[in-house]
C-alpha positions as protocol buffer text, in pm:
chain_id: "A"
residue {
  index: 1
  type: MET
  ca { x: 2692 y: -700 z: -1874 }
}
residue {
  index: 2
  type: PRO
  ca { x: 2735 y: -342 z: -1762 }
}
residue {
  index: 3
  type: LEU
  ca { x: 2677 y: -264 z: -1393 }
}
residue {
  index: 4
  type: VAL
  ca { x: 2461 y: 42 z: -1333 }
}
residue {
  index: 5
  type: ARG
  ca { x: 2493 y: 206 z: -992 }
}
residue {
  index: 6
  type: GLN
  ca { x: 2196 y: 388 z: -848 }
}
residue {
  index: 7
  type: GLY
  ca { x: 2117 y: 572 z: -529 }
}
residue {
  index: 8
  type: GLY
  ca { x: 1781 y: 533 z: -354 }
}
residue {
  index: 9
  type: ALA
  ca { x: 1606 y: 718 z: -73 }
}
residue {
  index: 10
  type: ILE
  ca { x: 1394 y: 559 z: 195 }
}
residue {
  index: 11
  type: THR
  ca { x: 1240 y: 882 z: 314 }
}
residue {
  index: 12
  type: ILE
  ca { x: 1069 y: 929 z: 646 }
}
residue {
  index: 13
  type: ARG
  ca { x: 872 y: 1200 z: 817 }
}
residue {
  index: 14
  type: ASP
  ca { x: 715 y: 1222 z: 1159 }
}
residue {
  index: 15
  type: SER
  ca { x: 338 y: 1225 z: 1197 }
}
residue {
  index: 16
  type: LYS
  ca { x: 108 y: 1219 z: 1496 }
}
residue {
  index: 17
  type: ASP
  ca { x: 65 y: 843 z: 1437 }
}
residue {
  index: 18
  type: GLY
  ca { x: 437 y: 768 z: 1410 }
}
residue {
  index: 19
  type: PRO
  ca { x: 688 y: 763 z: 1125 }
}
residue {
  index: 20
  type: GLN
  ca { x: 569 y: 759 z: 766 }
}
residue {
  index: 21
  type: VAL
  ca { x: 758 y: 640 z: 457 }
}
residue {
  index: 22
  type: LEU
  ca { x: 742 y: 795 z: 110 }
}
residue {
  index: 23
  type: LEU
  ca { x: 663 y: 573 z: -190 }
}
residue {
  index: 24
  type: VAL
  ca { x: 646 y: 666 z: -559 }
}
residue {
  index: 25
  type: ARG
  ca { x: 485 y: 496 z: -857 }
}
residue {
  index: 26
  type: ALA
  ca { x: 726 y: 284 z: -1061 }
}
residue {
  index: 27
  type: LYS
  ca { x: 793 y: 409 z: -1413 }
}
residue {
  index: 28
  type: LYS
  ca { x: 784 y: 66 z: -1581 }
}
residue {
  index: 29
  type: ASP
  ca { x: 476 y: -56 z: -1392 }
}
residue {
  index: 30
  type: PRO
  ca { x: 265 y: 235 z: -1260 }
}
residue {
  index: 31
  type: ARG
  ca { x: 67 y: -7 z: -1042 }
}
residue {
  index: 32
  type: ALA
  ca { x: 382 y: -77 z: -836 }
}
residue {
  index: 33
  type: TRP
  ca { x: 506 y: 138 z: -548 }
}
residue {
  index: 34
  type: ILE
  ca { x: 881 y: 180 z: -496 }
}
residue {
  index: 35
  type: PHE
  ca { x: 1132 y: 404 z: -318 }
}
residue {
  index: 36
  type: PRO
  ca { x: 1270 y: 694 z: -525 }
}
residue {
  index: 37
  type: LYS
  ca { x: 1595 y: 591 z: -693 }
}
residue {
  index: 38
  type: GLY
  ca { x: 1799 y: 659 z: -1002 }
}
residue {
  index: 39
  type: HIS
  ca { x: 2128 y: 660 z: -1190 }
}
residue {
  index: 40
  type: GLN
  ca { x: 2436 y: 810 z: -1033 }
}
residue {
  index: 41
  type: GLU
  ca { x: 2563 y: 1109 z: -1229 }
}
residue {
  index: 42
  type: LYS
  ca { x: 2930 y: 1187 z: -1281 }
}
residue {
  index: 43
  type: GLY
  ca { x: 3083 y: 1343 z: -970 }
}
residue {
  index: 44
  type: GLU
  ca { x: 2794 y: 1247 z: -740 }
}
residue {
  index: 45
  type: THR
  ca { x: 2815 y: 1030 z: -433 }
}
residue {
  index: 46
  type: LEU
  ca { x: 2540 y: 770 z: -406 }
}
residue {
  index: 47
  type: ILE
  ca { x: 2376 y: 960 z: -121 }
}
residue {
  index: 48
  type: GLU
  ca { x: 2373 y: 1276 z: -335 }
}
residue {
  index: 49
  type: THR
  ca { x: 2210 y: 1070 z: -610 }
}
residue {
  index: 50
  type: ALA
  ca { x: 1945 y: 943 z: -367 }
}
residue {
  index: 51
  type: ILE
  ca { x: 1856 y: 1294 z: -249 }
}
residue {
  index: 52
  type: ARG
  ca { x: 1850 y: 1434 z: -605 }
}
residue {
  index: 53
  type: GLU
  ca { x: 1624 y: 1152 z: -725 }
}
residue {
  index: 54
  type: LEU
  ca { x: 1393 y: 1205 z: -427 }
}
residue {
  index: 55
  type: GLY
  ca { x: 1346 y: 1566 z: -536 }
}
residue {
  index: 56
  type: GLU
  ca { x: 1303 y: 1481 z: -903 }
}
residue {
  index: 57
  type: GLU
  ca { x: 1066 y: 1187 z: -864 }
}
residue {
  index: 58
  type: ALA
  ca { x: 864 y: 1283 z: -555 }
}
residue {
  index: 59
  type: GLY
  ca { x: 916 y: 1658 z: -528 }
}
residue {
  index: 60
  type: VAL
  ca { x: 1046 y: 1614 z: -172 }
}
residue {
  index: 61
  type: ILE
  ca { x: 1364 y: 1779 z: -47 }
}
residue {
  index: 62
  type: GLY
  ca { x: 1539 y: 1552 z: 200 }
}
residue {
  index: 63
  type: GLU
  ca { x: 1850 y: 1534 z: 415 }
}
residue {
  index: 64
  type: PRO
  ca { x: 2044 y: 1225 z: 521 }
}
residue {
  index: 65
  type: VAL
  ca { x: 1958 y: 1075 z: 859 }
}
residue {
  index: 66
  type: THR
  ca { x: 2289 y: 888 z: 842 }
}
residue {
  index: 67
  type: PHE
  ca { x: 2557 y: 857 z: 576 }
}
residue {
  index: 68
  type: THR
  ca { x: 2570 y: 479 z: 614 }
}
residue {
  index: 69
  type: SER
  ca { x: 2364 y: 288 z: 361 }
}
residue {
  index: 70
  type: LEU
  ca { x: 2064 y: 80 z: 472 }
}
residue {
  index: 71
  type: GLY
  ca { x: 2152 y: -184 z: 217 }
}
residue {
  index: 72
  type: VAL
  ca { x: 2182 y: -273 z: -148 }
}
residue {
  index: 73
  type: SER
  ca { x: 1926 y: -416 z: -387 }
}
residue {
  index: 74
  type: LYS
  ca { x: 2046 y: -591 z: -704 }
}
residue {
  index: 75
  type: PHE
  ca { x: 1834 y: -671 z: -1006 }
}
residue {
  index: 76
  type: ARG
  ca { x: 1842 y: -701 z: -1381 }
}
residue {
  index: 77
  type: SER
  ca { x: 1679 y: -441 z: -1607 }
}
residue {
  index: 78
  type: GLY
  ca { x: 1693 y: -522 z: -1977 }
}
residue {
  index: 79
  type: ASP
  ca { x: 2057 y: -601 z: -2051 }
}
residue {
  index: 80
  type: GLU
  ca { x: 2192 y: -419 z: -1744 }
}
residue {
  index: 81
  type: ASN
  ca { x: 2274 y: -536 z: -1396 }
}
residue {
  index: 82
  type: VAL
  ca { x: 2151 y: -270 z: -1153 }
}
residue {
  index: 83
  type: GLU
  ca { x: 2280 y: -214 z: -801 }
}
residue {
  index: 84
  type: VAL
  ca { x: 2083 y: 35 z: -588 }
}
residue {
  index: 85
  type: THR
  ca { x: 2232 y: 157 z: -262 }
}
residue {
  index: 86
  type: TYR
  ca { x: 1958 y: 289 z: -31 }
}
residue {
  index: 87
  type: PHE
  ca { x: 1994 y: 558 z: 233 }
}
residue {
  index: 88
  type: LEU
  ca { x: 1766 y: 673 z: 513 }
}
residue {
  index: 89
  type: VAL
  ca { x: 1656 y: 1030 z: 441 }
}
residue {
  index: 90
  type: ARG
  ca { x: 1442 y: 1270 z: 646 }
}
residue {
  index: 91
  type: ASP
  ca { x: 1183 y: 1496 z: 484 }
}
residue {
  index: 92
  type: THR
  ca { x: 1273 y: 1865 z: 534 }
}
residue {
  index: 93
  type: GLY
  ca { x: 919 y: 1981 z: 453 }
}
residue {
  index: 94
  type: ARG
  ca { x: 1035 y: 2166 z: 140 }
}
residue {
  index: 95
  type: ARG
  ca { x: 878 y: 2074 z: -196 }
}
residue {
  index: 96
  type: VAL
  ca { x: 957 y: 2108 z: -566 }
}
residue {
  index: 97
  type: GLU
  ca { x: 774 y: 1988 z: -878 }
}
residue {
  index: 98
  type: ALA
  ca { x: 746 y: 1608 z: -891 }
}
residue {
  index: 99
  type: GLU
  ca { x: 767 y: 1368 z: -1188 }
}
residue {
  index: 100
  type: ARG
  ca { x: 559 y: 1094 z: -1028 }
}
residue {
  index: 101
  type: LYS
  ca { x: 270 y: 1030 z: -794 }
}
residue {
  index: 102
  type: ALA
  ca { x: 392 y: 993 z: -437 }
}
residue {
  index: 103
  type: VAL
  ca { x: 222 y: 882 z: -114 }
}
residue {
  index: 104
  type: TRP
  ca { x: 317 y: 877 z: 253 }
}
residue {
  index: 105
  type: ARG
  ca { x: 233 y: 559 z: 442 }
}
residue {
  index: 106
  type: SER
  ca { x: 304 y: 410 z: 785 }
}
residue {
  index: 107
  type: ILE
  ca { x: 587 y: 158 z: 785 }
}
residue {
  index: 108
  type: PRO
  ca { x: 347 y: -142 z: 809 }
}
residue {
  index: 109
  type: GLU
  ca { x: 134 y: 0 z: 524 }
}
residue {
  index: 110
  type: ALA
  ca { x: 447 y: 64 z: 316 }
}
residue {
  index: 111
  type: LYS
  ca { x: 562 y: -296 z: 373 }
}
residue {
  index: 112
  type: ALA
  ca { x: 230 y: -415 z: 231 }
}
residue {
  index: 113
  type: LEU
  ca { x: 250 y: -188 z: -75 }
}
residue {
  index: 114
  type: VAL
  ca { x: 608 y: -236 z: -196 }
}
residue {
  index: 115
  type: THR
  ca { x: 662 y: -544 z: -405 }
}
residue {
  index: 116
  type: PHE
  ca { x: 1030 y: -568 z: -500 }
}
residue {
  index: 117
  type: ASP
  ca { x: 1231 y: -840 z: -331 }
}
residue {
  index: 118
  type: ASP
  ca { x: 1443 y: -638 z: -88 }
}
residue {
  index: 119
  type: ALA
  ca { x: 1180 y: -380 z: 12 }
}
residue {
  index: 120
  type: GLN
  ca { x: 1069 y: -541 z: 340 }
}
residue {
  index: 121
  type: ARG
  ca { x: 1431 y: -599 z: 448 }
}
residue {
  index: 122
  type: LEU
  ca { x: 1519 y: -236 z: 373 }
}
residue {
  index: 123
  type: LEU
  ca { x: 1216 y: -108 z: 565 }
}
residue {
  index: 124
  type: GLU
  ca { x: 1312 y: -328 z: 863 }
}
residue {
  index: 125
  type: LYS
  ca { x: 1662 y: -180 z: 855 }
}
residue {
  index: 126
  type: ALA
  ca { x: 1515 y: 173 z: 837 }
}
residue {
  index: 127
  type: GLN
  ca { x: 1294 y: 98 z: 1139 }
}
residue {
  index: 128
  type: GLN
  ca { x: 1592 y: -38 z: 1337 }
}
residue {
  index: 129
  type: THR
  ca { x: 1799 y: 269 z: 1252 }
}
residue {
  index: 130
  type: LEU
  ca { x: 1519 y: 503 z: 1364 }
}
residue {
  index: 131
  type: ARG
  ca { x: 1480 y: 311 z: 1693 }
}
residue {
  index: 132
  type: LYS
  ca { x: 1855 y: 331 z: 1764 }
}
residue {
  index: 133
  type: ARG
  ca { x: 1862 y: 705 z: 1693 }
}
residue {
  index: 134
  type: ALA
  ca { x: 1560 y: 765 z: 1921 }
}
residue {
  index: 135
  type: LYS
  ca { x: 1741 y: 621 z: 2223 }
}
C-alpha cells in the first residue's frame, strides 16, 4: 500500500468573542466539515503544503503560528494509506479565490462540527498551543 503524505492547516483568527477556527466542506462528503489539507508536492515541506492547500481550498492566506506540527492523522482512502500532518496557522486577512465553502467557528462549535477521528484531539492541541503562546 502506498503512503500518501499530506499537510493540513488548523487555521485560527481572532474575533471579539475569542479565537475562531476555519473549516471547509469535504470533497468526498460535502455534508462533512474538515480542516484544509492536501497532497505534498515535490520540493514542498509539509507546512508549505498546509498553507498552499489553505489558500486553494478556503481562499485564505495564512502564516505558521509555529513550525512544530500539532499532530498526525492517519486513515485509509481507497487503496492508499494517508498520513496528514497538521500545523497551526494564523489568518493574515488576505484572500484569494476558494475551491470550497468555508466557515469560521468558535473552537467549541468547530469541535461539534468536525467528524473525523482525530479532529477533537487536534483542536485541543491547537487550543493548548494558543494558551501557551498567550502567556
